[in-house]
C-alpha positions as CSV (number, residue, x, y, z in Angstrom):
1,M,3.6,10.1,-18.1
2,K,0.4,11.4,-15.9
3,I,0.8,10.1,-12.5
4,S,-1.3,10.6,-9.4
5,L,-0.1,10.1,-5.8
6,I,-2.5,9.6,-3.0
7,R,-2.1,10.0,0.7
8,P,-5.2,8.4,2.4
9,P,-7.2,10.1,5.2
10,I,-6.3,9.0,8.6
11,V,-7.9,6.9,11.1
12,V,-7.9,8.5,14.6
13,P,-9.2,6.3,17.6
14,N,-11.7,8.3,20.0
15,W,-8.9,8.4,22.5
16,N,-5.9,8.4,20.6
17,Q,-2.7,10.0,22.5
18,T,-0.9,10.9,19.6
19,S,-1.2,13.2,16.8
20,L,-0.8,12.0,13.3
21,F,-2.1,15.2,11.4
22,T,1.4,15.5,9.6
23,P,2.5,16.2,6.1
24,P,3.1,13.2,4.0
25,L,6.8,13.4,3.7
26,G,7.5,10.1,2.0
27,L,5.0,10.7,-0.5
28,V,6.5,14.1,-1.5
29,Y,9.9,12.6,-1.9
30,V,8.7,10.2,-4.2
31,A,6.6,12.9,-6.2
32,G,10.0,15.1,-6.1
33,A,11.8,12.2,-7.8
34,L,9.1,11.9,-10.5
35,V,8.9,15.8,-11.2
36,R,12.7,15.9,-11.6
37,A,12.5,13.1,-14.4
38,G,9.9,15.1,-16.3
39,H,6.6,13.5,-15.3
40,D,3.4,15.2,-14.8
41,V,2.5,14.4,-11.0
42,Q,-0.7,15.0,-9.2
43,V,-0.5,14.7,-5.3
44,I,-3.8,14.1,-3.5
45,D,-3.3,14.5,0.1
46,A,-6.7,13.6,1.6
47,L,-5.7,14.8,5.0
48,G,-4.1,18.2,4.1
49,E,-6.9,19.2,1.6
50,A,-9.5,18.7,4.8
51,L,-7.6,18.7,7.8
52,D,-10.5,19.5,10.2
53,V,-13.1,17.3,8.6
54,C,-13.8,14.2,10.2
55,T,-16.3,11.2,9.5
56,P,-17.3,8.9,12.2
57,T,-16.7,5.1,11.5
58,E,-18.5,2.2,13.1
59,D,-15.8,1.3,15.6
60,D,-15.4,4.4,17.7
61,C,-12.8,6.0,15.2
62,F,-12.9,9.2,13.2
63,L,-11.7,9.4,9.4
64,Y,-10.1,12.7,8.8
65,G,-9.7,14.2,5.6
66,L,-11.4,13.8,2.3
67,T,-14.0,11.1,1.8
68,L,-13.1,8.2,-0.2
69,D,-15.5,9.3,-3.0
70,Q,-14.0,12.7,-3.0
71,I,-10.6,11.4,-3.4
72,V,-11.4,9.2,-6.3
73,E,-13.1,12.2,-7.8
74,R,-10.0,14.5,-7.7
75,V,-7.8,12.0,-9.6
76,D,-7.2,13.1,-13.1
77,K,-9.0,11.1,-15.7
78,N,-6.1,10.9,-17.9
79,T,-4.0,9.4,-15.1
80,E,-2.0,6.4,-16.2
81,I,-0.4,5.4,-12.8
82,V,-1.8,5.6,-9.4
83,G,0.5,5.4,-6.3
84,I,-1.2,5.3,-2.9
85,Q,0.7,5.3,0.6
86,A,-0.1,2.3,2.5
87,G,1.9,3.3,5.8
88,F,0.2,2.2,9.0
89,S,-1.0,-1.3,9.0
90,F,-4.4,-0.1,11.0
91,E,-5.1,2.0,8.0
92,W,-5.0,-0.7,5.2
93,P,-8.7,-1.2,5.0
94,T,-9.1,2.3,4.1
95,C,-6.3,2.1,1.5
96,R,-7.9,-1.1,0.1
97,E,-11.1,0.4,-0.5
98,I,-9.9,3.4,-2.3
99,I,-7.8,1.2,-4.4
100,K,-11.2,-0.6,-5.3
101,L,-12.8,2.6,-6.0
102,L,-10.0,3.7,-8.3
103,K,-9.9,0.3,-10.2
104,D,-13.7,0.7,-10.7
105,R,-13.2,4.1,-12.2
106,S,-10.1,3.6,-13.9
107,P,-9.5,-0.1,-14.9
108,N,-6.5,0.5,-17.2
109,A,-4.7,2.5,-14.7
110,V,-1.7,0.8,-13.1
111,I,-2.2,1.2,-9.4
112,V,0.9,0.9,-7.1
113,A,1.0,0.6,-3.3
114,G,4.0,1.7,-1.3
115,G,5.1,2.2,2.4
116,E,5.5,0.5,5.4
117,H,2.6,-1.8,5.4
118,A,2.9,-2.5,1.8
119,T,6.6,-3.4,2.2
120,A,5.7,-5.7,5.1
121,A,3.0,-7.7,3.8
122,P,3.1,-7.3,0.0
123,E,1.5,-10.6,-1.0
124,E,-1.4,-9.8,1.3
125,C,-1.7,-6.3,-0.2
126,L,-1.9,-7.7,-3.6
127,R,-4.3,-10.7,-2.8
128,D,-6.4,-8.4,-0.5
129,S,-7.0,-5.5,-3.1
130,D,-6.9,-4.3,-6.7
131,A,-3.3,-3.1,-6.7
132,D,-1.2,-4.3,-9.5
133,I,2.2,-3.7,-7.9
134,V,4.0,-3.2,-4.5
135,V,7.0,-1.0,-4.0
136,L,9.2,-2.5,-1.4
137,G,11.3,-0.1,0.9
138,E,12.8,3.1,-0.7
139,G,10.3,4.3,-3.2
140,E,11.9,6.8,-5.4
141,Q,14.0,5.0,-7.6
142,T,11.7,2.0,-7.9
143,M,8.8,4.1,-8.6
144,L,10.7,5.7,-11.7
145,E,11.4,2.4,-13.1
146,I,7.7,1.3,-12.9
147,V,6.8,4.4,-14.6
148,E,9.3,3.6,-17.4
149,W,8.0,0.2,-17.8
150,A,4.4,1.2,-18.0
151,G,5.3,3.9,-20.6
152,Q,6.5,0.8,-22.6
153,V,3.1,-1.1,-22.1
154,E,0.0,-0.8,-24.4
155,S,-2.7,0.8,-22.4
156,G,-4.9,-2.1,-20.6
157,K,-2.5,-4.8,-21.7
158,A,0.2,-4.9,-19.1
159,R,1.7,-8.3,-18.6
160,F,3.1,-8.4,-15.1
161,D,5.2,-11.4,-15.7
162,D,7.5,-9.1,-17.7
163,V,8.2,-6.7,-14.6
164,S,11.8,-7.1,-13.8
165,I,12.2,-4.2,-11.5
166,S,14.1,-4.3,-8.3
167,G,12.1,-3.7,-5.2
168,A,8.8,-4.7,-6.7
169,A,6.3,-7.5,-5.9
170,F,3.4,-8.4,-7.9
171,L,0.9,-11.2,-9.0
172,S,1.9,-13.0,-12.4
173,N,-0.8,-13.3,-15.0
174,D,-1.3,-16.9,-13.6
175,G,-1.8,-15.6,-10.1
176,S,1.6,-16.7,-8.5
177,F,3.0,-14.1,-6.2
178,L,6.5,-13.0,-7.6
179,R,9.0,-10.7,-5.4
180,N,11.9,-9.5,-7.1
181,E,15.1,-9.1,-5.8
182,A,15.7,-6.2,-3.1
183,R,16.8,-2.9,-4.4
184,A,20.0,-1.6,-2.8
185,R,19.6,1.3,-0.4
186,Q,20.3,4.7,-1.7
187,K,24.1,5.5,-0.6
188,Q,24.1,9.2,-1.2
189,L,21.0,10.7,0.3
190,D,21.8,14.1,-1.0
191,D,21.6,13.1,-4.5
192,I,17.6,12.7,-4.1
193,A,15.4,15.2,-5.2
194,W,13.8,17.3,-2.5
195,P,10.2,16.6,-1.5
196,A,7.9,18.4,-3.7
197,W,6.0,20.4,-1.1
198,D,4.5,22.6,-3.9
199,L,2.3,19.8,-4.8
200,I,0.2,19.6,-1.6
201,P,-1.4,22.2,0.6
202,I,1.6,22.6,2.6
203,E,0.3,26.1,4.0
204,S,-2.7,24.3,5.5
205,Y,-0.4,22.4,7.9
206,L,1.8,25.3,8.6
207,D,-1.0,27.9,9.2
208,K,-2.5,25.8,11.7
209,E,0.8,24.9,13.0
210,Y,0.4,21.0,12.8
211,G,3.1,18.8,13.1
212,F,4.5,15.5,14.6
213,G,6.3,17.3,17.4
214,V,5.4,20.0,20.2
215,N,3.6,23.2,18.4
216,R,6.7,25.6,18.2
217,G,5.3,27.4,15.3
218,R,5.3,26.7,11.7
219,S,7.0,23.2,11.5
220,M,8.5,21.5,8.5
221,P,9.4,18.0,8.8
222,V,12.8,16.8,7.5
223,L,15.0,13.6,7.1
224,A,18.6,14.0,8.3
225,S,19.2,10.1,7.9
226,R,17.5,6.9,6.7
227,G,17.6,3.6,8.4
228,C,18.5,2.2,11.8
229,P,21.4,-0.1,12.5
230,Y,19.5,-2.0,15.2
231,Q,17.3,-5.1,15.0
232,C,14.6,-4.8,17.7
233,T,12.0,-7.8,17.2
234,F,8.9,-5.6,17.4
235,C,9.9,-3.3,14.7
236,S,9.4,-3.6,10.9
237,S,12.4,-1.3,10.2
238,P,14.9,-4.0,9.4
239,Q,12.6,-5.2,6.6
240,M,11.6,-1.7,5.3
241,W,15.1,-0.1,5.6
242,T,17.4,-2.9,6.2
243,T,19.8,-2.3,9.1
244,R,21.9,0.1,7.2
245,W,22.2,3.9,8.7
246,V,23.0,6.6,6.5
247,A,23.3,10.1,7.3
248,R,23.3,13.3,4.9
249,D,26.0,15.7,4.6
250,P,25.2,18.5,7.5
251,D,26.0,21.3,5.1
252,L,23.6,20.1,2.2
253,L,21.0,19.4,5.1
254,L,21.4,22.8,6.2
255,D,21.1,24.2,2.8
256,E,17.5,22.6,2.5
257,L,16.5,23.8,5.9
258,Q,17.7,27.4,4.9
259,F,15.6,27.1,1.8
260,Y,12.3,26.3,4.0
261,I,13.0,29.2,6.3
262,D,13.2,31.6,3.5
263,T,10.4,30.3,1.3
264,Y,7.9,29.1,4.0
265,K,8.8,31.2,7.0
266,I,9.6,28.1,9.0
267,D,10.2,28.3,12.8
268,N,10.8,24.8,13.6
269,F,11.8,21.5,12.0
270,D,10.7,18.0,13.3
271,F,13.1,15.3,12.3
272,Y,11.3,12.0,11.2
273,D,14.5,9.9,11.4
274,L,14.1,6.4,12.6
275,T,17.3,7.1,14.7
276,A,18.8,10.6,14.1
277,I,21.6,10.4,16.6
278,V,23.9,7.3,16.0
279,K,27.3,8.9,15.5
280,K,28.5,11.5,17.9
281,T,30.9,13.1,15.3
282,W,27.9,13.7,13.0
283,I,25.7,15.5,15.4
284,V,28.4,17.6,16.9
285,D,29.1,18.7,13.2
286,F,25.7,19.5,12.5
287,C,25.1,21.4,15.7
288,R,28.4,23.5,15.3
289,K,27.4,24.3,11.7
290,I,24.1,25.7,12.7
291,E,26.0,28.1,14.9
292,E,28.6,28.9,12.3
293,R,25.8,29.9,9.8
294,G,24.0,32.0,12.3
295,M,20.8,30.1,11.9
296,T,18.0,30.6,14.3
297,F,15.2,27.9,14.3
298,T,14.1,25.3,17.0
299,W,14.2,21.7,16.0
300,Q,13.1,18.3,17.7
301,L,13.3,14.5,17.5
302,P,9.8,13.3,18.0
303,S,10.3,10.1,16.6
304,G,12.7,8.9,19.1
305,T,16.6,8.6,19.1
306,R,19.3,6.5,20.9
307,S,21.0,8.0,23.9
308,E,24.3,6.5,23.7
309,A,25.9,9.5,21.8
310,I,24.1,12.1,24.0
311,D,26.5,13.0,26.9
312,A,27.0,16.5,28.5
313,E,29.1,17.9,25.5
314,V,26.3,16.8,23.1
315,A,23.6,17.7,25.2
316,T,25.0,21.4,25.5
317,L,25.4,21.6,21.6
318,L,21.8,20.3,20.9
319,F,20.2,22.9,23.2
320,K,22.4,25.9,21.9
321,S,21.6,25.0,18.4
322,G,18.0,25.1,18.9
323,C,16.9,21.4,19.9
324,R,14.2,21.5,22.6
325,N,12.3,18.3,22.5
326,L,13.5,14.7,22.2
327,S,12.3,11.2,22.9
328,Y,13.9,8.0,24.0
329,A,12.5,4.7,23.4
330,P,14.1,2.1,25.9
331,E,10.6,0.1,25.6
332,S,11.4,-1.9,28.9
333,G,13.2,-1.6,32.3
334,S,13.7,-5.3,32.5
335,P,17.1,-6.8,31.3
336,T,15.3,-10.2,30.4
337,V,12.7,-8.6,28.1
338,L,15.4,-6.1,26.5
339,A,17.5,-9.2,25.6
340,R,14.3,-10.9,24.1
341,I,13.4,-8.1,22.2
342,K,17.0,-7.3,21.1
343,K,16.7,-3.8,22.5
344,R,20.6,-3.0,23.0
345,I,20.3,-0.2,25.5
346,K,22.2,0.2,28.9
347,I,19.6,1.5,31.3
348,D,22.1,3.4,33.6
349,K,23.7,5.2,30.7
350,M,20.1,6.2,29.3
351,L,19.5,7.7,32.7
352,D,22.5,9.5,32.7
353,S,21.8,11.1,29.3
354,V,18.3,11.8,30.5
355,R,19.9,14.0,33.4
356,V,22.3,15.9,31.2
357,C,19.5,16.8,28.6
358,V,17.3,18.1,31.3
359,S,20.0,20.1,32.9
360,Q,20.7,21.8,29.7
361,G,16.9,22.7,29.2
362,I,15.8,20.0,26.7
363,N,12.3,18.4,27.1
364,V,12.6,14.8,27.2
365,K,10.0,12.2,26.7
366,F,10.3,8.5,26.8
367,N,8.4,5.6,25.4
368,I,7.8,2.3,27.1
369,M,6.0,-0.9,25.9
370,L,4.1,-3.6,27.9
371,G,2.5,-6.8,26.9
372,F,5.3,-8.5,25.0
373,P,5.0,-12.4,24.3
374,G,6.1,-14.0,27.4
375,E,6.2,-11.0,29.8
376,T,5.7,-11.8,33.3
377,Y,4.6,-9.6,36.2
378,A,8.1,-9.6,37.7
379,E,9.3,-8.2,34.5
380,I,6.6,-5.6,34.5
381,R,7.6,-4.8,38.1
382,Q,11.1,-4.2,36.8
383,T,9.7,-1.8,34.2
384,I,7.5,0.2,36.6
385,W,10.5,0.8,39.0
386,F,12.6,2.0,35.7
387,I,9.7,4.5,35.1
388,A,10.2,5.7,38.6
389,K,13.7,6.2,38.1
390,M,13.1,8.1,34.8
391,A,10.7,10.5,36.7
392,F,13.3,11.2,39.5
393,A,16.0,11.8,36.6
394,G,13.9,14.6,35.3
395,A,11.9,13.2,32.2
396,H,9.0,15.4,31.3
397,D,6.8,12.8,29.8
398,I,6.0,9.2,29.2
399,S,4.0,7.1,26.7
400,I,3.2,3.4,27.8
401,W,2.0,1.7,24.8
402,A,0.7,-1.8,24.5
403,F,3.0,-3.9,22.0
404,S,1.4,-4.5,18.9
405,P,2.7,-7.1,16.4
406,Y,3.3,-5.1,13.3
407,P,3.5,-7.0,10.0
408,G,7.0,-7.2,9.0
409,S,8.4,-7.4,12.5
410,E,10.1,-10.5,13.9
411,L,7.5,-11.0,16.7
412,F,4.6,-10.7,14.0
413,N,6.2,-13.6,12.2
414,Q,6.6,-15.4,15.4
415,L,3.0,-15.2,16.4
416,S,1.7,-16.0,13.0
417,K,3.8,-19.4,13.1
418,E,2.3,-19.8,16.6
419,G,-1.2,-19.3,15.0
420,R,-1.8,-16.6,17.5
421,I,-2.5,-14.0,14.7
422,A,-5.3,-14.2,12.0
423,V,-4.6,-11.2,9.5
424,D,-8.1,-9.9,8.8
425,D,-9.9,-6.7,9.4
426,A,-10.4,-7.3,13.2
427,F,-6.4,-7.8,13.4
428,Y,-5.8,-4.4,11.5
429,N,-8.3,-2.7,13.9
430,S,-6.8,-4.0,16.9
431,L,-3.1,-2.5,16.0
432,R,-4.7,0.8,17.0
433,S,-4.6,-0.3,20.7
434,Y,-0.9,0.7,20.9
435,A,-1.9,4.5,21.4
436,D,-5.6,4.0,22.6
437,T,-5.7,2.9,26.3
438,A,-9.5,1.9,26.1
439,Q,-8.6,-0.7,23.4
440,T,-5.5,-2.3,25.3
441,R,-4.8,-5.9,24.1
442,S,-1.9,-8.2,25.8
443,Y,0.1,-10.6,23.8
444,S,1.6,-11.8,27.1
445,E,0.4,-15.2,28.1
446,H,0.4,-14.1,31.8
447,V,-1.4,-10.7,31.7
448,S,-4.9,-10.2,30.5
449,D,-6.1,-7.2,28.4
450,K,-7.8,-5.6,31.4
451,A,-4.8,-5.8,33.7
452,L,-2.4,-4.6,31.1
453,M,-4.9,-1.5,30.5
454,R,-4.7,-0.9,34.6
455,I,-1.1,-1.1,34.4
456,R,-0.6,1.3,31.8
457,I,-2.9,3.9,33.4
458,A,-1.2,3.3,36.8
459,G,2.4,3.4,35.2
460,M,1.6,6.9,33.8
461,A,-0.1,8.1,36.8
462,M,2.8,7.1,38.9
463,F,5.3,8.8,36.7
464,Y,3.6,12.1,36.7
465,L,2.9,11.9,40.6
466,I,6.7,11.4,41.2
467,S,7.7,13.7,38.6
468,W,5.4,16.5,40.0
469,M,6.4,15.9,43.7
470,V,10.1,16.1,42.9
471,R,9.5,19.4,40.6
472,P,6.4,20.8,41.8
473,W,6.3,23.6,39.4
474,R,5.7,21.4,36.4
475,P,1.9,20.6,36.8
476,F,1.4,24.6,37.3
477,R,3.5,25.2,34.2
478,M,1.5,22.6,32.2
479,L,-2.0,24.0,33.2
480,L,-0.7,27.6,32.3
481,N,0.5,26.4,29.0
482,V,-2.8,24.4,28.2
483,F,-5.1,27.2,29.0
484,S,-2.8,29.7,26.8
485,G,-2.6,27.2,24.1
486,H,1.2,27.3,24.4
487,Q,3.2,23.9,24.2
488,D,6.4,22.8,25.8
489,S,5.9,19.2,26.2
490,R,4.5,16.1,24.3
491,S,1.7,15.8,27.2
492,E,0.5,19.4,26.6
493,Q,0.5,18.7,22.9
494,A,-1.6,15.5,23.4
495,I,-4.1,17.5,25.8
496,L,-4.5,20.3,23.3
497,N,-5.0,17.9,20.5
498,L,-7.5,16.0,22.1
499,L,-9.4,19.0,23.2
500,R,-9.3,20.5,19.7
501,R,-10.5,17.3,18.3
502,K,-13.5,17.1,20.8
503,R,-14.6,20.9,20.0
504,F,-14.5,20.1,16.2
505,R,-16.6,16.9,16.5
506,R,-19.0,18.9,18.8
507,N,-19.2,21.5,16.0
508,D,-19.7,18.9,13.5
509,V,-22.6,17.3,15.3
510,E,-24.2,20.7,15.7
511,G,-23.9,21.3,11.9
512,E,-21.3,23.8,12.1
513,L,-18.7,22.5,9.7
514,K,-16.1,25.1,10.5
515,P,-12.4,24.7,11.8
516,V,-11.5,25.1,15.5
517,E,-8.9,27.5,16.3
């Protein structure tokens, strides 16, 4: 069958701290499975096809990538099924508009939505848009079965009452919401087809050295595992992936990495795993096999990982194997908050892990989240003290996010039941505040929005002040790296990305639509 898969443009708040200019790994995994099954697949990567084109929105944000009309124009007219990636919830209004335009243009095409947001809020997605089916969780096998089902249906006469596919949700012909049984997670990740990178403009990302992690050259995203065994209440992962953690065979994973090095001249790999390091035996085996093969590349864990398995032995192996950056996500330094959000960490052991990583030369960033429901000033003070300890321990960078109740998370469900959330476009827009200090919103009954914004700024300022007082060479190295365009840390990456975006927007205003090098 003829299938088109769409990665929408990305929404970037004006003062966004993070870079989302990343290849669509999940979508090309689905594409790879469809291609291996013999289907004719077109992938429209709206971001990758126009990386340096931005369109201002009405709410102090920018839409990067192709315009919505351009996306629809690129969809093959013979397409029978269109799949659209609905990942971050704050981008759902953009996805919804694309779906509307697609349905207007190709009313007989079956439109499938997938990704984290679609999985977390399937009924809302179906009722709020012209999507026909939602894929829940892992998409490869479910999408294959949807395509098989669609191939047996007469064009334009699909009866969705007949969809008996695990991991799919839809509205029946009488308007009822139907959600089929959950699909069992993939047990053998190495049986899944490799991502179909050849279907997107991957060289655009590589040539411009875009990626999720610190810029260390031509960077390719990879997955070494799927899932997370923990149940943090602010995270939608338990619903998206369940709590089952599955890791790939280290040898087969390294075979894939070697292929990318040979084919795309890759310098660095960004691991997109939710929690890459869970078992010490796995990470030790992986690092040692890199050395045994004589492979030379850098790699990093920008998404975050657990600290329990990272002791002096593991930290030594990580650096020796090429790991240069990793992130920890303690979220809070308050024992009572950690208990409420089910964040199972031991603060002292995390501090020890930070020290051994820094001593080996690994650049460490950590993530803090404030503004949880019920969080008090006393608990915030405990977290501020923990931030100071992290600075003394040697962590290089910090992000202090504002808690955002993402659909699919336990806290989202709690706040919805309490009537504190109305799911509309204003709510979706508010989710951007997690990375945009200027739009900080507090869900704590004890802390106002403005107070939380000031605490976030003060906490980051305090961290860097302590860090630089203890290690006075760091700010000079940072300035040198920023001026030279080199990156070692996530803060340097954030500054350079912000400057790049500002320069391009200035060129855009002046009528010079050209990339900024």
